[in-house]
Backbone as CSV, one residue per row, in Angstrom:
resi,resn,N_x,N_y,N_z,CA_x,CA_y,CA_z,C_x,C_y,C_z
1,MET,12.673,11.757,38.556,12.692,13.159,38.887,14.048,13.589,39.400
2,THR,14.611,12.778,40.247,15.822,13.204,40.930,17.015,12.364,40.493
3,GLU,18.139,12.996,40.455,19.366,12.251,40.197,20.146,12.056,41.479
4,HIS,19.681,12.659,42.560,20.344,12.528,43.849,19.597,11.531,44.716
5,THR,20.351,10.761,45.459,19.793,9.897,46.488,20.571,10.141,47.766
6,ARG,19.956,9.851,48.879,20.607,10.090,50.157,21.754,9.104,50.327
7,ARG,22.909,9.602,50.726,24.108,8.782,50.934,24.649,9.007,52.343
8,ARG,25.428,8.054,52.816,26.034,8.156,54.149,27.442,8.735,54.009
9,PRO,27.664,9.956,54.518,28.991,10.569,54.396,30.090,9.773,55.085
10,TRP,29.800,9.189,56.249,30.828,8.418,56.956,31.241,7.192,56.152
11,LEU,30.299,6.585,55.432,30.631,5.418,54.627,31.484,5.818,53.422
12,ALA,31.155,6.956,52.819,31.959,7.441,51.695,33.389,7.713,52.148
13,ALA,33.550,8.320,53.328,34.896,8.605,53.847,35.642,7.311,54.176
14,LEU,34.957,6.353,54.767,35.594,5.085,55.110,36.032,4.334,53.854
15,LEU,35.184,4.298,52.846,35.552,3.626,51.600,36.723,4.329,50.914
16,ALA,36.747,5.662,50.976,37.862,6.406,50.386,39.161,6.141,51.141
17,LEU,39.058,5.843,52.418,40.244,5.529,53.202,40.760,4.126,52.876
18,VAL,39.841,3.197,52.664,40.233,1.816,52.371,40.885,1.725,50.999
19,VAL,40.199,2.239,49.968,40.735,2.259,48.603,40.450,3.640,48.042
20,SER,41.477,4.334,47.660,41.292,5.681,47.151,40.394,5.674,45.921
21,GLY,39.372,6.524,45.937,38.426,6.603,44.828,37.173,5.780,45.052
22,LEU,37.210,4.818,45.972,36.050,3.968,46.212,34.908,4.742,46.873
23,GLY,35.227,5.688,47.720,34.193,6.521,48.337,33.458,7.354,47.300
24,HIS,34.185,7.840,46.309,33.558,8.613,45.230,32.744,7.703,44.319
25,ALA,33.186,6.468,44.148,32.403,5.510,43.357,31.082,5.218,44.071
26,TYR,31.096,5.114,45.387,29.871,4.930,46.169,28.916,6.098,45.941
27,LEU,29.461,7.278,45.768,28.651,8.473,45.519,28.271,8.619,44.044
28,ARG,28.723,7.667,43.225,28.482,7.662,41.781,29.130,8.866,41.089
29,ARG,30.260,9.254,41.579,31.086,10.292,40.963,32.287,9.577,40.360
30,TRP,32.046,8.933,39.235,33.021,8.026,38.646,34.308,8.726,38.242
31,ALA,34.206,9.837,37.541,35.408,10.541,37.082,36.211,11.077,38.266
32,ARG,35.510,11.577,39.262,36.194,12.104,40.436,36.920,10.975,41.182
33,GLY,36.261,9.822,41.290,36.886,8.672,41.946,38.122,8.195,41.202
34,LEU,38.020,8.129,39.882,39.178,7.734,39.076,40.303,8.762,39.226
35,GLY,39.937,10.030,39.273,40.943,11.084,39.451,41.687,10.955,40.766
36,TRP,40.949,10.672,41.844,41.615,10.502,43.142,42.480,9.248,43.161
37,TYR,42.026,8.183,42.518,42.830,6.963,42.462,44.143,7.234,41.725
38,VAL,44.055,7.942,40.609,45.255,8.282,39.835,46.163,9.203,40.639
39,ALA,45.569,10.166,41.360,46.371,11.105,42.155,47.136,10.389,43.265
40,VAL,46.480,9.471,43.951,47.163,8.740,45.032,48.238,7.829,44.454
41,THR,47.934,7.147,43.365,48.922,6.270,42.735,50.130,7.075,42.265
42,ALA,49.882,8.232,41.664,50.982,9.089,41.209,51.806,9.593,42.391
43,ALA,51.138,9.955,43.484,51.866,10.433,44.665,52.758,9.330,45.236
44,VAL,52.271,8.107,45.217,53.081,6.989,45.728,54.309,6.794,44.845
45,PHE,54.114,6.764,43.529,55.238,6.495,42.641,56.204,7.663,42.514
46,VAL,55.721,8.880,42.679,56.588,10.044,42.513,57.307,10.401,43.821
47,PHE,56.582,10.390,44.956,57.137,10.928,46.188,57.636,9.877,47.187
48,VAL,57.147,8.658,47.098,57.564,7.633,48.065,58.751,6.874,47.474
49,PRO,59.857,6.787,48.214,61.025,6.070,47.704,60.726,4.588,47.472
50,GLU,61.407,4.037,46.495,61.199,2.624,46.149,61.567,1.701,47.308
51,SER,62.556,2.104,48.094,62.943,1.276,49.247,61.816,1.215,50.284
52,ALA,61.063,2.303,50.431,59.938,2.312,51.381,58.809,1.412,50.877
53,ILE,58.592,1.397,49.571,57.546,0.540,49.001,57.922,-0.933,49.161
54,SER,59.134,-1.277,48.788,59.550,-2.678,48.900,59.626,-3.112,50.363
55,GLY,60.019,-2.220,51.252,60.047,-2.543,52.676,58.645,-2.762,53.226
56,ALA,57.673,-1.956,52.776,56.293,-2.118,53.229,55.717,-3.432,52.726
57,LEU,56.065,-3.815,51.501,55.585,-5.088,50.964,56.219,-6.278,51.674
58,ALA,57.430,-6.089,52.199,58.119,-7.158,52.934,57.686,-7.228,54.391
59,GLY,56.872,-6.261,54.841,56.395,-6.269,56.214,57.123,-5.313,57.121
60,ASP,58.077,-4.556,56.603,58.824,-3.579,57.388,58.165,-2.211,57.195
61,PRO,57.554,-1.651,58.238,56.876,-0.351,58.070,57.877,0.758,57.731
62,PRO,57.568,1.556,56.720,58.483,2.636,56.328,58.362,3.823,57.289
63,PRO,59.380,4.672,57.319,59.298,5.883,58.145,58.146,6.786,57.661
64,VAL,57.520,7.458,58.597,56.351,8.287,58.286,56.709,9.397,57.300
65,ARG,57.891,9.973,57.443,58.266,11.091,56.563,58.377,10.654,55.106
66,GLU,58.613,9.358,54.864,58.735,8.886,53.485,57.372,8.674,52.821
67,VAL,56.359,8.363,53.606,55.026,8.124,53.035,54.070,9.286,53.288
68,ALA,54.534,10.348,53.934,53.681,11.481,54.275,53.024,12.132,53.052
69,PRO,53.719,12.337,51.931,53.045,12.958,50.784,51.867,12.123,50.264
70,ALA,52.057,10.823,50.177,50.966,9.957,49.718,49.836,9.933,50.742
71,ALA,50.169,9.930,52.021,49.150,9.949,53.068,48.355,11.252,53.039
72,ALA,49.012,12.349,52.703,48.312,13.631,52.602,47.300,13.606,51.456
73,VAL,47.652,12.997,50.343,46.727,12.905,49.211,45.553,11.991,49.567
74,VAL,45.824,10.902,50.264,44.747,10.011,50.712,43.830,10.756,51.678
75,GLY,44.384,11.518,52.585,43.586,12.315,53.519,42.704,13.321,52.798
76,ALA,43.260,13.966,51.779,42.464,14.918,50.993,41.330,14.201,50.266
77,SER,41.586,12.997,49.791,40.551,12.203,49.123,39.427,11.845,50.087
78,VAL,39.773,11.464,51.307,38.774,11.109,52.316,37.913,12.327,52.648
79,ILE,38.545,13.460,52.861,37.809,14.690,53.166,36.907,15.073,52.000
80,ASP,37.415,14.959,50.784,36.617,15.303,49.612,35.399,14.386,49.487
81,ALA,35.563,13.093,49.721,34.429,12.164,49.641,33.364,12.533,50.676
82,TYR,33.783,12.892,51.872,32.846,13.275,52.932,32.088,14.546,52.539
83,VAL,32.812,15.546,52.039,32.186,16.819,51.660,31.239,16.633,50.471
84,VAL,31.616,15.831,49.496,30.755,15.586,48.341,29.473,14.874,48.787
85,ALA,29.577,13.949,49.729,28.384,13.270,50.239,27.462,14.239,50.966
86,ILE,28.025,15.144,51.751,27.214,16.157,52.447,26.504,17.043,51.427
87,ARG,27.224,17.496,50.410,26.612,18.341,49.373,25.529,17.586,48.606
88,ASN,25.777,16.322,48.343,24.787,15.499,47.657,23.503,15.412,48.487
89,ASN,23.640,15.204,49.792,22.469,15.106,50.658,21.716,16.425,50.742
90,ARG,22.426,17.533,50.725,21.756,18.844,50.722,20.965,19.042,49.432
91,ALA,21.543,18.669,48.303,20.829,18.776,47.025,19.607,17.864,47.021
92,TYR,19.741,16.682,47.605,18.617,15.755,47.698,17.478,16.375,48.517
93,GLU,17.819,16.985,49.646,16.802,17.620,50.488,16.151,18.800,49.775
94,ARG,16.930,19.589,49.033,16.349,20.711,48.278,15.359,20.206,47.237
95,GLU,15.703,19.114,46.561,14.797,18.546,45.563,13.519,18.041,46.206
96,ARG,13.625,17.431,47.374,12.423,16.960,48.075,11.551,18.126,48.491
97,GLU,12.165,19.195,48.988,11.393,20.367,49.392,10.714,21.020,48.194
98,ALA,11.418,21.080,47.072,10.824,21.649,45.864,9.662,20.791,45.380
99,ALA,9.788,19.482,45.497,8.704,18.587,45.090,7.496,18.769,46.001
100,ARG,7.731,18.940,47.286,6.612,19.171,48.215,5.953,20.511,47.941
101,ALA,6.746,21.526,47.611,6.203,22.861,47.361,5.343,22.901,46.100
102,THR,5.636,22.051,45.138,4.854,22.037,43.909,3.689,21.061,43.980
103,GLY,3.472,20.462,45.143,2.333,19.578,45.311,2.584,18.146,44.920
104,ARG,3.799,17.789,44.749,4.149,16.408,44.405,4.644,15.729,45.660
105,THR,4.396,14.430,45.775,4.843,13.687,46.953,5.934,12.727,46.546
106,GLU,6.828,12.472,47.467,7.945,11.565,47.195,7.562,10.148,47.597
107,SER,7.824,9.217,46.725,7.660,7.805,47.043,9.019,7.290,47.484
108,LEU,9.132,6.881,48.717,10.428,6.478,49.246,10.886,5.144,48.682
109,ASP,9.952,4.304,48.231,10.346,3.012,47.694,11.066,3.136,46.363
110,HIS,10.510,3.931,45.459,11.062,4.016,44.115,11.773,5.335,43.864
111,GLU,11.750,6.240,44.852,12.343,7.566,44.718,11.835,8.263,43.476
112,THR,10.525,8.190,43.280,9.890,8.866,42.171,8.871,9.834,42.721
113,ALA,8.503,10.771,41.925,7.489,11.727,42.329,6.186,11.358,41.658
114,GLU,5.101,11.430,42.415,3.798,11.131,41.874,2.881,12.302,42.154
115,GLU,1.982,12.569,41.234,1.002,13.619,41.426,0.008,13.164,42.482
116,PRO,-0.523,14.103,43.296,-1.528,13.708,44.257,-2.781,13.225,43.537
117,SER,-3.471,12.265,44.127,-4.650,11.713,43.479,-5.784,12.720,43.494
118,ALA,-6.731,12.559,42.595,-7.850,13.479,42.490,-8.718,13.394,43.739
119,GLN,-8.841,12.225,44.348,-9.659,12.086,45.537,-9.049,12.828,46.708
120,SER,-7.711,12.783,46.861,-7.085,13.486,47.970,-7.100,14.985,47.771
121,ALA,-7.242,15.435,46.527,-7.308,16.864,46.251,-8.736,17.384,46.349
122,GLY,-9.712,16.497,46.623,-11.086,16.920,46.762,-11.807,17.033,45.433
123,MET,-11.270,16.483,44.363,-11.872,16.562,43.046,-12.653,15.283,42.798
124,THR,-13.456,15.281,41.742,-14.188,14.070,41.404,-13.213,13.043,40.888
125,ALA,-13.478,11.799,41.215,-12.584,10.722,40.814,-12.826,10.378,39.357
126,GLU,-11.753,10.382,38.584,-11.797,9.968,37.193,-10.870,8.781,37.050
127,PRO,-11.051,7.948,36.043,-10.131,6.829,35.872,-8.707,7.334,35.680
128,ASP,-7.786,6.741,36.407,-6.385,7.134,36.322,-5.734,6.397,35.168
129,ALA,-5.158,7.144,34.231,-4.529,6.533,33.063,-3.302,5.723,33.451
130,ARG,-2.652,6.091,34.578,-1.460,5.357,34.998,-1.810,3.950,35.437
131,SER,-2.995,3.775,36.029,-3.325,2.454,36.537,-3.486,1.439,35.417
132,ALA,-3.853,1.894,34.239,-4.008,0.967,33.125,-2.772,0.927,32.253
133,GLY,-1.813,1.797,32.490,-0.621,1.840,31.658,-0.934,2.354,30.272
134,THR,-1.941,3.225,30.180,-2.356,3.744,28.885,-1.914,5.183,28.739
135,ALA,-2.229,5.739,27.587,-1.816,7.106,27.290,-2.657,8.096,28.068
136,ASP,-2.024,9.163,28.559,-2.734,10.262,29.197,-3.420,11.073,28.114
137,GLY,-4.089,12.129,28.530,-4.776,12.990,27.577,-3.837,13.623,26.572
138,ASP,-2.594,13.838,26.939,-1.642,14.471,26.021,-0.815,13.447,25.247
139,GLY,-1.147,12.155,25.331,-0.461,11.138,24.546,0.711,10.469,25.238
140,THR,1.036,10.866,26.470,2.148,10.224,27.173,1.657,8.957,27.848
141,VAL,2.539,7.991,27.988,2.204,6.727,28.630,2.898,6.689,29.980
142,ARG,2.136,6.325,31.011,2.687,6.243,32.360,2.652,4.809,32.845
143,CYS,3.662,4.440,33.617,3.756,3.098,34.171,2.715,2.916,35.276
144,PRO,2.009,1.789,35.304,1.041,1.570,36.370,1.694,1.314,37.727
145,GLU,2.960,0.911,37.739,3.646,0.585,38.985,4.299,1.807,39.620
146,CYS,5.158,2.512,38.870,5.907,3.629,39.454,5.355,4.992,39.062
147,GLY,4.512,5.048,38.026,3.897,6.311,37.644,4.761,7.198,36.778
148,LYS,5.941,6.751,36.415,6.812,7.573,35.578,6.393,7.481,34.123
149,GLU,6.730,8.518,33.375,6.449,8.549,31.948,7.365,7.557,31.242
150,THR,6.785,6.745,30.352,7.564,5.717,29.670,7.507,5.935,28.163
151,ASP,8.380,5.270,27.478,8.421,5.315,26.023,7.294,4.437,25.486
152,PRO,6.392,4.986,24.677,5.249,4.192,24.209,5.643,3.058,23.267
153,THR,6.855,3.048,22.738,7.266,1.974,21.829,7.654,0.706,22.581
154,PHE,7.878,0.815,23.909,8.232,-0.356,24.717,6.985,-0.918,25.374
155,ASP,6.973,-2.227,25.617,5.861,-2.820,26.336,6.206,-3.031,27.811
156,PHE,7.265,-2.345,28.285,7.650,-2.380,29.687,8.153,-0.997,30.074
157,CYS,8.165,-0.735,31.381,8.645,0.553,31.898,10.171,0.507,31.964
158,GLN,10.828,1.486,31.339,12.290,1.500,31.364,12.829,1.944,32.720
159,TRP,11.958,2.370,33.643,12.409,2.804,34.960,12.358,1.676,35.980
160,CYS,11.266,0.897,35.956,11.136,-0.153,36.970,10.978,-1.548,36.361
161,ALA,10.946,-1.655,35.026,10.895,-2.918,34.282,9.571,-3.664,34.431
162,GLU,8.529,-2.994,34.898,7.211,-3.622,34.980,6.536,-3.557,33.617
163,PRO,5.696,-4.554,33.280,4.996,-4.534,32.000,4.017,-3.368,31.933
164,VAL,3.922,-2.761,30.762,3.017,-1.638,30.543,2.191,-1.960,29.296
165,GLY,0.903,-1.810,29.366,0.043,-2.040,28.220,-1.389,-2.204,28.636
166,GLU,-2.300,-2.104,27.671,-3.720,-2.185,27.984,-4.099,-3.555,28.517
167,GLY,-3.462,-4.614,28.038,-3.819,-5.960,28.454,-3.346,-6.290,29.867
168,ASP,-2.495,-5.470,30.469,-1.927,-5.761,31.786,-2.734,-5.187,32.924
169,ALA,-3.796,-4.446,32.634,-4.531,-3.743,33.684,-5.338,-4.698,34.534
């Protein structure tokens, strides 16, 4: 149901500080992470003098004014990773609220949405097609483990890799 998962903004910022782009990779924003890595690398090669780079590699700390442009780009990357994580968490919360409003409950283990059972809704209990891994009334096949809709041509759930089929019930 959801493409968002809850992330820790402080961890994204810390990872972005350690290696530029790593915080965005933690957030699964691959292109953005690669972009920040390229931006920091370009800032180092374009704005930082070669003597400052070789001095830093030899153990001699360079003057702050020589590495300030690259440090500014790294700082922007850290801030961006933190803000993207906050936005991701807000989208995650909106999706959870929308799922609750439509009568679906969130399973925290698999981060999937499941329909409320007929017994909890006060209806008569009918055999649940998901429990047997068989086709619903409309021909869709649901996994008995996670409840997600699966491809009927596979004998396993492509979401959780559990076996699906009539013989597995």
